[in-house]
Structure formats: structure tokens, C-alpha cells
PADOKOL-702515 format. One line per 5 residues: for each residue x, y, z of C-alpha. Coordinates in Angstrom, 2 decimals. Example, Ala and Ser with C-alpha at 12.3 -4.5 7.8 and 13.67 -1.06 7.14 Angstrom:
BEGIN
12.30:-4.50:7.80 ~ 13.67:-1.06:7.14 .
This chain:
BEGIN
-31.17:74.78:-59.90 ~ -28.48:77.08:-60.98 ~ -28.33:74.83:-64.25 ~ -32.04:75.33:-64.96 ~ -31.90:78.82:-64.62 .
-28.75:79.05:-66.94 ~ -30.79:76.97:-69.63 ~ -33.77:79.19:-69.28 ~ -31.58:82.31:-69.81 ~ -30.12:80.84:-72.68 .
-33.46:79.98:-74.10 ~ -34.67:83.33:-73.56 ~ -31.79:84.97:-75.32 ~ -32.29:82.68:-78.27 ~ -35.97:83.63:-78.17 .
-35.04:87.15:-78.13 ~ -32.69:87.09:-81.16 ~ -35.48:85.11:-83.07 ~ -37.94:87.96:-82.41 ~ -35.40:90.61:-83.50 .
-35.04:88.57:-86.71 ~ -38.75:88.33:-87.25 ~ -39.32:92.11:-86.55 ~ -36.33:92.78:-89.20 ~ -38.11:90.57:-91.78 .
-41.56:92.06:-91.23 ~ -40.04:95.68:-91.65 ~ -38.67:94.65:-95.03 ~ -41.85:92.90:-96.17 ~ -43.96:95.86:-95.31 .
-41.73:98.02:-97.38 ~ -43.06:98.06:-101.07 ~ -40.16:99.72:-102.38 ~ -37.87:97.05:-100.95 ~ -39.79:94.30:-101.98 .
-39.74:95.79:-105.59 ~ -35.95:96.04:-105.59 ~ -35.80:92.51:-104.24 ~ -37.93:91.25:-107.19 ~ -36.00:93.49:-109.67 .
-32.75:92.08:-108.44 ~ -33.79:88.55:-108.46 ~ -35.06:89.05:-112.12 ~ -31.50:90.46:-112.90 ~ -29.76:87.39:-111.54 .
-32.21:85.01:-113.26 ~ -31.50:86.63:-116.61 ~ -27.75:86.56:-116.09 ~ -27.39:90.48:-115.38 ~ -24.75:90.16:-112.83 .
-21.02:90.39:-112.39 ~ -18.88:88.36:-110.25 ~ -15.96:90.33:-108.54 ~ -12.53:88.68:-107.25 ~ -12.37:91.21:-104.66 .
-13.85:94.18:-103.04 ~ -11.02:96.72:-104.77 ~ -12.20:95.76:-108.30 ~ -15.65:96.31:-107.35 ~ -15.16:99.69:-105.76 .
-12.74:100.59:-108.37 ~ -15.58:100.29:-110.76 ~ -17.83:102.10:-108.87 ~ -15.19:105.11:-108.71 ~ -14.58:104.65:-105.06 .
-11.84:103.06:-103.01 ~ -12.20:101.12:-99.88 .
């Protein structure tokens, strides 16, 4: 019976994690500004308006910051 209880606990933990993920998704989808920013970013990518960095230092240097 201990094995069955252990399996149930693991399943509950997985379900709780999934619920948290769904809550995060709902939060983002209900934020119209976030959705606009995501759409804009996807359009930028589609149009080739992005830059690939070799490392975080190069990215941060361009931003004027340091890690």
C-alpha cells in the first residue's frame, strides 16, 4: 500500500505543477500588453530583426551593462 500511496503523491505533485503552469499561461494570455509585445517580437523575428550573441558579455556590453 505504501507504493500506491507514493505513486498517488507523485501524481498529485505533477498535477500541482501543471496547474501552476496553466495559471501562468492564463496570466500572460489575459495581459493584452504582454500579448502585443509577444506578437511584435514574433514579427521582428519573422522579418529578421534580431541578433544572435555568442555570449552574455557581448550582449550586456551592447546594453551598456556588465553581468
